[in-house]
C-alpha positions as CSV (number, residue, x, y, z in Angstrom):
1,M,4.2,-213.5,-102.2
2,I,1.7,-216.3,-102.4
3,E,2.0,-219.1,-105.0
4,L,-0.2,-222.1,-105.5
5,D,1.4,-224.9,-107.6
6,N,-0.9,-227.6,-108.9
7,V,-2.9,-227.5,-105.7
8,G,-5.7,-230.0,-105.1
9,Y,-8.1,-230.3,-102.2
10,N,-10.4,-233.1,-101.2
11,Y,-13.4,-232.3,-99.0
12,G,-15.6,-234.9,-97.4
13,G,-14.2,-237.6,-99.6
14,G,-14.8,-235.7,-102.8
15,E,-12.5,-233.6,-104.9
16,L,-13.3,-229.9,-104.6
17,L,-10.2,-228.3,-106.3
18,T,-7.7,-229.9,-108.7
19,N,-4.5,-228.7,-110.4
20,V,-4.9,-225.1,-109.2
21,S,-2.0,-222.8,-110.0
22,A,-1.9,-219.1,-109.3
23,Q,0.5,-216.4,-108.1
24,L,-0.3,-213.3,-106.1
25,S,2.6,-210.9,-106.8
26,P,3.4,-207.9,-104.6
27,G,1.0,-205.1,-105.1
28,S,-1.5,-207.0,-107.3
29,F,-5.3,-206.9,-107.0
30,H,-7.1,-210.1,-107.7
31,F,-10.8,-211.1,-107.6
32,L,-11.9,-214.7,-107.2
33,T,-15.3,-215.6,-108.5
34,G,-17.3,-218.7,-109.3
35,P,-20.7,-220.3,-108.4
36,S,-21.7,-221.0,-104.8
37,G,-20.0,-224.2,-103.6
38,A,-17.2,-224.0,-106.2
39,G,-14.5,-223.7,-103.5
40,K,-13.8,-220.0,-103.3
41,T,-13.6,-219.9,-99.4
42,T,-11.5,-223.1,-99.5
43,L,-9.1,-221.6,-101.9
44,L,-8.7,-218.5,-99.7
45,K,-8.0,-220.7,-96.7
46,L,-5.3,-222.5,-98.6
47,C,-3.7,-219.2,-99.3
48,Y,-3.3,-218.2,-95.7
49,G,-2.6,-221.6,-94.2
50,A,-6.0,-222.4,-92.6
51,L,-6.2,-225.5,-94.8
52,S,-3.4,-227.7,-96.2
53,P,-3.6,-228.9,-99.8
54,T,-4.3,-232.5,-100.4
55,S,-1.8,-232.3,-103.3
56,G,0.5,-229.7,-104.8
57,R,2.2,-227.0,-102.9
58,V,1.3,-223.5,-101.4
59,R,4.2,-221.1,-100.8
60,A,3.8,-217.9,-99.0
61,F,6.7,-215.4,-98.6
62,N,9.1,-218.1,-100.0
63,M,8.0,-220.7,-97.4
64,D,6.1,-223.9,-98.0
65,V,3.0,-223.4,-95.9
66,K,2.5,-227.1,-95.2
67,G,5.8,-227.3,-93.4
68,L,5.5,-224.3,-91.1
69,D,5.8,-224.7,-87.4
70,R,3.6,-222.9,-84.9
71,D,5.7,-219.8,-84.6
72,Q,6.2,-219.5,-88.4
73,M,2.4,-219.9,-88.9
74,A,1.8,-217.1,-86.4
75,M,4.1,-214.9,-88.3
76,L,2.4,-215.8,-91.6
77,R,-1.0,-214.8,-90.1
78,R,0.5,-211.4,-89.2
79,R,1.6,-210.8,-92.8
80,V,-1.8,-211.8,-94.2
81,G,-4.9,-210.0,-93.0
82,V,-8.2,-211.8,-93.5
83,V,-11.7,-210.5,-93.6
84,H,-13.9,-213.5,-93.0
85,Q,-17.3,-213.9,-94.5
86,D,-19.1,-214.2,-91.1
87,C,-17.4,-211.2,-89.4
88,R,-17.3,-212.7,-85.9
89,F,-16.7,-210.4,-83.0
90,L,-16.6,-210.6,-79.2
91,D,-20.1,-209.1,-78.5
92,H,-19.2,-208.1,-74.9
93,L,-16.3,-205.8,-76.1
94,P,-16.7,-202.5,-77.8
95,V,-15.8,-202.2,-81.5
96,V,-12.5,-200.5,-80.8
97,E,-11.3,-203.3,-78.5
98,N,-12.4,-205.9,-81.1
99,I,-10.4,-204.2,-83.8
100,A,-7.4,-203.9,-81.4
101,L,-7.5,-207.6,-80.5
102,P,-4.7,-208.6,-82.9
103,L,-2.4,-206.0,-81.3
104,T,-3.2,-207.5,-77.9
105,V,-2.6,-211.0,-79.0
106,S,0.7,-210.2,-80.7
107,G,2.0,-208.5,-77.5
108,K,2.1,-204.9,-78.8
109,D,2.4,-202.0,-76.3
110,M,-1.1,-200.5,-76.6
111,S,0.0,-197.2,-75.2
112,Q,2.2,-196.8,-78.4
113,E,-0.6,-198.0,-80.7
114,E,-3.4,-195.6,-79.7
115,A,-2.7,-193.0,-82.4
116,N,-2.6,-195.6,-85.1
117,L,-5.8,-197.2,-83.8
118,R,-7.6,-193.8,-83.8
119,E,-6.3,-193.1,-87.4
120,L,-7.5,-196.6,-88.5
121,M,-11.0,-196.1,-86.9
122,N,-11.3,-192.7,-88.7
123,W,-10.2,-194.3,-92.0
124,V,-13.0,-196.9,-91.9
125,G,-15.5,-194.2,-90.7
126,L,-16.1,-195.8,-87.3
127,S,-14.7,-193.2,-84.9
128,E,-18.2,-192.3,-83.6
129,R,-19.0,-196.0,-83.2
130,A,-15.8,-196.9,-81.4
131,H,-17.5,-197.7,-78.1
132,A,-20.6,-199.4,-79.5
133,N,-20.9,-203.2,-79.0
134,P,-20.9,-205.3,-82.2
135,P,-24.6,-206.2,-82.0
136,E,-25.4,-202.5,-82.3
137,L,-23.6,-202.2,-85.7
138,S,-25.2,-202.2,-89.1
139,G,-24.0,-204.8,-91.7
140,G,-21.8,-202.2,-93.4
141,E,-20.3,-201.1,-90.1
142,R,-19.5,-204.7,-89.2
143,Q,-17.8,-205.2,-92.5
144,R,-15.7,-202.0,-92.1
145,A,-14.8,-203.1,-88.5
146,A,-13.7,-206.5,-89.9
147,L,-11.5,-204.8,-92.5
148,A,-10.0,-202.6,-89.8
149,R,-9.2,-205.6,-87.7
150,A,-7.7,-207.4,-90.6
151,V,-5.2,-204.6,-91.5
152,I,-4.3,-203.3,-88.0
153,L,-1.0,-205.2,-88.0
154,S,-0.1,-203.7,-91.4
155,P,-0.2,-207.0,-93.3
156,E,1.4,-207.2,-96.8
157,V,-1.6,-209.2,-98.1
158,V,-5.3,-208.6,-97.5
159,I,-7.7,-211.5,-98.3
160,A,-11.5,-210.7,-98.1
161,D,-14.2,-213.4,-98.4
162,E,-17.4,-211.9,-99.9
163,P,-16.9,-208.6,-98.0
164,T,-19.9,-207.0,-99.7
165,G,-22.2,-210.0,-99.6
166,N,-24.6,-208.6,-97.0
167,V,-24.6,-204.8,-97.7
168,D,-26.2,-202.5,-100.2
169,W,-24.6,-201.1,-103.3
170,E,-23.6,-197.8,-101.7
171,M,-21.8,-199.6,-98.9
172,S,-20.2,-202.1,-101.4
173,Q,-18.7,-199.1,-103.1
174,R,-17.4,-197.7,-99.9
175,L,-15.8,-201.0,-99.0
176,L,-14.3,-201.3,-102.5
177,Q,-12.8,-197.9,-102.1
178,L,-11.0,-198.9,-98.9
179,L,-9.6,-202.0,-100.6
180,V,-8.5,-199.9,-103.6
181,E,-6.7,-197.5,-101.2
182,L,-5.0,-200.4,-99.5
183,N,-3.8,-201.6,-102.9
184,R,-2.5,-198.2,-103.8
185,M,-0.5,-198.3,-100.5
186,G,1.2,-201.4,-102.0
187,K,-0.9,-204.1,-100.4
188,T,-1.7,-207.3,-102.3
189,I,-5.4,-207.8,-102.4
190,L,-7.5,-210.9,-103.0
191,V,-11.3,-210.6,-102.9
192,A,-13.7,-213.5,-103.3
193,T,-17.0,-212.3,-104.7
194,H,-20.0,-213.3,-106.8
195,D,-20.8,-209.6,-107.5
196,L,-19.7,-209.0,-111.1
197,A,-20.9,-205.3,-110.9
198,L,-18.4,-204.8,-108.0
199,I,-15.6,-206.3,-110.2
200,R,-16.6,-204.0,-113.1
201,A,-16.5,-201.0,-110.7
202,A,-13.1,-202.0,-109.5
203,K,-11.7,-202.3,-113.0
204,N,-12.4,-198.6,-113.5
205,Q,-10.2,-197.7,-110.5
206,V,-7.4,-200.1,-110.4
207,Q,-5.7,-202.8,-112.5
208,T,-7.2,-206.1,-111.5
209,R,-7.0,-209.7,-112.5
210,V,-10.1,-211.9,-112.2
211,L,-9.8,-215.6,-111.4
212,R,-12.7,-217.9,-111.8
213,I,-13.2,-221.4,-110.3
214,S,-15.0,-223.6,-112.8
215,D,-15.2,-227.4,-112.8
216,K,-12.7,-227.6,-109.9
217,R,-10.1,-225.7,-111.8
218,L,-8.9,-222.1,-111.7
219,Q,-9.1,-220.0,-114.9
220,L,-8.2,-216.4,-115.8
221,A,-11.5,-214.8,-116.6
222,G,-11.8,-212.9,-119.9
223,A,-13.0,-209.4,-120.6
224,D,-16.7,-210.4,-120.7
225,L,-17.3,-209.5,-117.0
């Protein structure tokens, strides 16, 4: 589904990633770890086309990401749901409208999407907070809203950047359970995290592979996590 072939990326005149190769196959669950500043967020952005590699090639759904035109890139973004680290929302709109924004932007008939939207809100446990504005949400509620927004178009791949970075362990487990459920539905999952306890918890629930960025390169982590 997404393949990186000897990818390199230069940032600010310096080399951040070099000779990175990886393949996210359909239905797989990957964690991406490594020290702060190692390039985890950059690697995620390369996977969904927000950045172009300096060298090498990124392919998504059998297409070279670097050569996509505007319409093809828009289609790629529908097939890859992203939970960003900063969880940005439009603060003047209630949560339910923020979550529904991808439907609006893609031209969906909202009258036909209401049932799916309600089901999604219930799935992430935000039905009772549907009409609250984002500043009223807790950190965990914001992260669950961000996940709901990322999957509302039923993407084939879900990429999450430190989704549990600002929540307590109980909420981390709840978010992990949602990601595991998505994987069991057949979604390909890629999660960047520095939380090794979260990775260990996931390994007890689903088959995962752990990728680690070290010295600008990508390695398959061993069983020592």
